[in-house]
C-alpha positions in Angstrom: 22.4 8.9 -0.3 22.1 7.3 3.2 19.8 5.5 5.6 19.6 8.8 7.8 18.2 10.9 4.9 15.7 8.1 3.9 14.6 7.9 7.5 14.6 11.8 8.0 11.6 12.1 5.2 9.6 8.6 6.0 10.2 9.0 9.8 11.6 6.3 12.2 8.2 4.6 13.6 8.1 1.1 13.4 5.9 -1.7 13.8 6.8 -3.9 16.5 5.5 -7.3 18.2 6.8 -9.5 20.7 8.0 -12.8 20.3 5.5 -14.7 22.2 2.8 -12.5 20.3 0.7 -15.2 17.9 1.1 -15.6 14.2 -2.4 -14.3 13.9 -1.6 -11.1 16.0 1.3 -10.6 13.6 -0.9 -11.0 10.7 -3.2 -8.5 12.3 -0.7 -6.0 12.4 0.5 -6.4 9.2 -3.0 -5.8 7.4 -3.8 -3.3 9.5 -0.9 -1.3 8.9 -0.8 -2.5 5.4 3.3 -3.5 5.7 5.1 -6.4 4.8 7.0 -7.2 7.6 6.9 -6.8 11.3 10.0 -6.6 13.3 10.0 -8.5 16.5 11.7 -6.9 19.6 12.8 -8.4 23.0 11.8 -6.0 26.2 14.6 -3.9 26.3 13.7 -2.8 22.5 16.4 -5.1 20.9 15.7 -6.6 17.6 15.1 -10.1 18.2 13.8 -11.4 14.9 12.1 -9.9 11.9 8.7 -11.8 10.3 7.4 -11.3 7.1 4.3 -12.2 5.0 5.7 -14.8 3.6 7.0 -16.1 6.9 3.6 -16.3 7.6 2.3 -17.9 4.5 4.8 -20.8 4.9 3.7 -21.7 8.8 0.2 -21.9 7.3 1.2 -23.8 4.3 3.1 -26.3 6.6 0.8 -26.4 9.5 -2.3 -25.4 8.1 -4.3 -22.7 10.2 -3.3 -23.8 13.4 0.4 -22.4 12.7 -1.8 -18.9 13.7 -2.2 -19.9 17.2 1.7 -20.4 17.1 4.3 -17.9 19.0 6.1 -15.3 16.2 9.3 -16.7 17.8 8.6 -20.4 16.1 8.5 -18.4 12.4 10.6 -15.5 12.8 13.9 -15.0 11.4 16.4 -14.9 14.3 19.3 -13.9 12.5 18.4 -10.6 11.4 20.5 -8.5 8.9 20.4 -5.0 10.0 21.9 -1.3 8.5 23.0 1.9 10.4 22.4 5.4 9.5 25.2 6.0 7.9 24.9 3.0 4.8 24.3 4.4 1.5 21.2 3.2 -0.7 24.3 1.5 -2.8 25.0 -1.0 0.2 21.6 -1.5 0.7 20.9 -2.6 -2.7 23.7 -5.0 -2.4 22.3 -6.3 0.8 19.0 -6.6 0.0 19.5 -8.4 -3.1 22.4 -10.8 -2.1 20.5 -11.5 0.6 16.9 -11.5 -1.2 15.2 -9.6 1.7 12.6 -6.7 1.3 13.1 -5.0 4.8 16.4 -3.8 6.6 15.9 -3.0 10.3 18.2 0.2 11.3 19.9 0.1 14.3 21.9 2.5 16.4 23.7 1.9 19.4 22.1 -1.7 19.5 18.2 -0.2 19.6 15.9 -0.4 16.5 15.9 3.0 15.1 14.0 2.4 12.2 13.2 0.3 9.1 14.1 0.6 5.7 12.0 -1.3 2.7 13.2 -2.0 -0.8 10.5 0.4 -1.8 12.0 3.5 0.5 15.4 2.4 -1.7 13.9 2.5 -5.5 11.6 5.7 -4.4 15.0 7.3 -3.2 16.7 6.0 -6.3 14.4 7.6 -8.4 14.0 11.1 -6.5 17.8 11.2 -7.1 17.9 10.5 -10.9 15.0 13.0 -11.4 17.2 15.7 -9.5 20.3 15.0 -11.3 18.5 15.1 -14.6 16.7 18.5 -13.5 20.0 19.8 -12.8 22.1 19.0 -15.9 18.8 20.4 -18.1 19.2 23.6 -16.3 22.7 23.4 -16.6 22.7 23.1 -20.2 20.0 25.7 -20.5 22.2 28.2 -18.7 24.5 27.9 -21.6 
């Protein structure tokens, strides 16, 4: 399976925030949308960074509540690993495992086109395994 098929099922909507928004703003987006990361985009819609719950925890652990007044740009990951619509779930698992990340923005033609979480990958892999098992049962039953 590919990223394209996952996005077809889940949609391409991505929570984004500007680099000059505060960590408090970002925490609000994460809490309101019940998500674990927000993609930081520039004025042209290109990926400028990514900010996760863990980044906010590290910021507040280091600087206390004052960190929440700081801009997202101060704490976001700037070198974002991304994927494309053609990447396979196997490739995503490799990337996420080796990079110890739970979210991969999808980029097409230099622009943000979606986001894939580790939960999306696991859900797809389970669905594929269940479909394969049902197909094998049907094949065996047909004799």
